[in-house]
N, C-alpha and C positions, 0 to 999 in steps of 0.2 A: 519397576522404578527401569527407567530407561539411562544407561552410564554411557555416552559416548567418550568420557572423560578421565577412564582408570586405563593406565599405564601398568603393566610391569617392570616400568623403572620411571623416575621421576627425570623428563626431555627438559623443561624447560622452567628454567630459573634467575631470580635477577638475587642479585648484592643485599642489596637494599631490600628492609619491609616496605610492600606498599600496602596501601591502606584506603580505603572505601566505603560510604557509604550506602548503605541498602534499606527502600521500602520496600515492604511487602502490604501491599493493598486487598483487604478483603473484607466481603460485608458478615463479616461472625456474630452468633450468636450464642456461644457457650465455647468453655475452652481455650483454645491460645496455639500462637504463630511461634514454629521454630525453624532456626533453621538449619538444613544437611547440606553441606560441601565435598568437593573431592579434597580438598585435605584431609578427612575423615567422616565419611557416611556412616558410620554407627554413633557421630557425637553430634549431641545437641549447641546449637550454637542461639541462646538466649535474646532475645529482644533489649537493648537498652533503654528503650523508651516504648510506650504505648500508647496510642492517643487519647483523649479522653472518650470518644464513642467510641472505642474497641474495634476497630475496622482499620487501625496503622500501625504494624508495626515495625522500627525500628534498626536495625543491625550496625555494626560494625564489625568490615569484614580485613585483617589481614593477612598478610602471603607475603613469601619470595618468591611470586609467579605473576609475569604479569594477565591471566588470565585465569579464571577460575570460573568449574561447573557449580552448581546450584540447585538444590528444588528447598520448596516451605516442606512442610510437615504441620498439617494441622495434630493438635492435639486435644483428644477429647474422649474428656470420662478413661476407660482403660482402654481406647481403640488412638493408635498411629492413622493416619491419611495423609500418604505421599500425592501431590500434585501430580494429576495429571499430568500427561507427554513427555517430552522430552526434556533432557534435564536447560536449566535457562543459564546464558552466560552472562560473565559479568568480568568486561574489562577493569585493570585494575588499575591501567594507565588514565583512566577517566577521573573528572575532579569531581564532578557535578555528583548530586545525590542521584540513583538510577531505581525506578519501581519498576514492583512487579505487582501484577497481576494476577495470580494463582486462579486454579480453580480445580475442584476436587472428587466435583461427583457425575462430571460429564464428560461425554464422546469425546476422544484426542481428535476429532474431527467436524472437521464448519458443518453449517448447512444451509439449506436454502430456502427461501419463505415462496409460497405459493407463487405463481401468474398472477399479477393483480393489474387491473385495466381502472384508468379513468379518465372522464372527457377533461379534451383539453379545446377549451373555447376563443381559443387564440388558434390551432392546425383546422380547425373543425373536423376533429378525428378522437380515439380514442389513444390514449400512452398505451401501452405495458409495458410490464417490468419484473425483472425478479433480481434477487441481492442474494449475495454472499457473504454472511454472519462466519466471522470466525470459529475456533470453539471458545469454549468458555463462556461466550457473549451473553446467554441467557442468564448464566449465574452468578457470576462475578459483574452485577449490576452497575458497580463501582468504576468501569470504565468506560472510557468513550475512546473513538476511533477514526481515525481519515475515513475519507471516504473517495473511490475512485468511480467514476461516470462513465461507462464505454457507449461505446455507437455497437450495433446490430447485437444486440442483445441473446439474440434466435443463436446464436451462434458461440457462446462463448461459454456456454456447463454443459450442454446437454445431446450428445451423435442425436437422437433421433427429432430434433429442431433443428441443426444444423446443413450448412451450406454442404450437399456431399457427404450428411452421414460425420464430416470432419467438424469437433468443436476443438476450441482455445485451452480446452481444460485447466482453465483459469487457477480453479479450486486447489486444483493437483500442484501446479507451482508453487502457490501462495503457502501451501502447507509444508511442504519444502524448502520455501527459505525458514518458514517461521521456525519447523524442528534444525533448520543451520541458526537459529537467532541472529539473519542478515536482514531482515526488515523489520516496524514494526509493525504489529496487526491492523487491516484497512476491512472495509465495509466496502465490499464490491454492486456495485448495482446496474445493471442490465437494461439498456434500452432500446425496445426492442423495434428494430427499422420499419417505418412507413414507407412511401415511396422515395428511393434512398438515393434516387438522379433530382427529385426535383427539390428532398427536402436536406440533403449532404454537400450542396452546389449555391451558385448562386443565381437569382438571390432568395430560393428558397430559403439556403440555411440560417438567414437573417430571423423567418417568423419561427423556425423550428427551434434557434437557438433565445429565442424571448421565453418561446415557451417553457425549454428546459429550465433557463432560469426566471422566469414567476412560475410557471405552477406547476413544473415535477421538483425541481432542488425545496420548496419549503415546505411539501408533502415529506418529501425522504428526511427535510430534518425536523419534523415531529413525530416522526418510525422510527427513526434510529439516534441512541445514542454518540451523535457525530462532536468531535472538535470543531472550534471557529476556526477563522483566518483561510484565507485567500490559500493558503501554503500547505492545509489541511484537507484542501478538497478540489481532486486533479477529474481531468476526462483524456479517454483513447480512446483510436478510433485505426480502422486499418485501409486505404484504398483508398473510395473517399471520404470516408468515416474517418481518414487521417486528415483530410481534407475540413471537414467541418470539428473538428475538435480543435485542429490548431485558428481557428475562426472563432470558435467558442474563447480560448483563452485570450485572442488577440483582444477579441470587442467587449468581454464584461472581464480581466485579471481582476477583480475585484470580489471575483466567484470561484473561479478558476483560476490558482496560482499555478498551476502545472500544466503543459500538456503533451501527450505521445503520440506522436504522427509516424506510422508506420506505411511504408512504403506507398505514401501521399501521390494523388493524382492531382498536384499542384498547381497550374494556370490552365486546368479543362477547369471551366465556365467557372471560374474564379476569378479575385484581382488580387491574391494575396500576395508574391510578393512585392508585387508594386507597391503594395500599400505600406507592407515593411522599409521598402527603401524610400519612404516618403513621407512618414507622417512618426512621430515620436515615440522614442522607445518604451517599451511595452514593459510593466517589473515583470509580466507573467516570463516564467521559466519553461522551454522548449526540447521535446525528446526529438526527434527526428530519424529514421532510419529507413535502408530499404535493403534489397537486396541486388539481385545482379545476374543475370543481363533479363532485361525487359520485364524490369519492377521498378518501374519510375526511380534508377538510380540516379539519371542526372537531374532532373528539375530539384529531387529532391536533395542533391547538391549544391543547384543550383539554388534552392533555401536557403542552405547554412549559408553561404558568402553572404547572401543579400545579408542574414542576421547580420554576421561578424562586419562586413561595409561599416553596416550601424550600429558599430559600438557593444553591438554585445559578443561577451567574452564567453569563447571559446571553454567547457566544463562548469563556467557558471552558470549562463546564463543562458545557454542552451548547448550540447551533445549533437557528434553527427556520429552514427559508425556504416559502413556498406556490408554488405554479409555474401560473400563470392559463390556463385552456383545456388542460390536462396531461390526457391522459387517465390510467386504472385497465391501461396493459398494459406488458407487456417493453419496448417500445421508447420509454418517455417513461422507463422506471428507466435503459433502458440510455444515453439522452441527459444523463442528470444522477449516472452514478456517477461520475464526478469529483471531483466535490464532496466527498464523506466520505473520497475516494482525498486531496484533500488536506489536507485537514481530519486527518486523522488521519497519512498521512508524506511531509504537504508539510514544504515545508523550514523553513516558522516550527513546526512540530509534532518534528524531526526539533531546531534550539536550541532546544527545552525540553525536552529529552528529554537531553541533554548532548551529543547528537552532530550537529558543526561543518553548518552550507549550505552 
């Protein structure tokens, strides 16, 4: 068991008892689920109720603390199995019931699907895809996931495929955020690029985006246990990939509710700033960033100001960051991918969409 919550003395304390409902969901076939918490890691907390199908165990947790670490345990015959991975964090200041999806027989590391190809009639070429799925995905089949579609899929996961051998290490960032209990887990689908200059700029990005929406997303949704709704589907890219990501969310907000655009070359073979300034407000949310100098700082700032001029609310509809002395390269984007991930699927974002933090 991993236990970052152990302390030699009680440091955090509330004068009143806080309580929270926790639902542990697992496709159990025998035995029962109990809860262990940082109040006493050796004591079993029994469920108040169990669903008729035996897959949901509901607990009432009380503590004089603003937060509590916990682990579900599976008691089967004479065996006790602790959930794999870091302890989970229960924020006692929340009101809604929190859902937990443990796994007991899998690696605490996520995994990759093989690189797949399928024909695109719209583009007249093949799409290449590779997906990262979080740990426990194949074991706890009750859980559904947000999906992030990322451009330049060849640069995301594997150094031997990436530009100049430097990948984004997307899975490493997600695994750290998951260990921190900072985000809801997500599936990441890397879309390998074709002709970037043609397909990530106007007018080529119109055909490319239509192919992703009409051909790729439907295939992904049949193969991945995804959550419904645009707020659960995001798109991300850097440089030209940031431009096409912005376009995809602007053009198809009913599909992509969030877009992260890093170091984007806005106004280079696109008219997105003009569209922002002249078209109705879009329901999609945008993350914009750049390094400085020589990393599209000025034009990214101009896009942020354009959004604000059209009554987009900073911190609610969009957010903008600039990173001094950060270069235009994969390593820089890898170092800050945790920011859009938290903006899209962090605890506050989950609560805003009606999912308890």
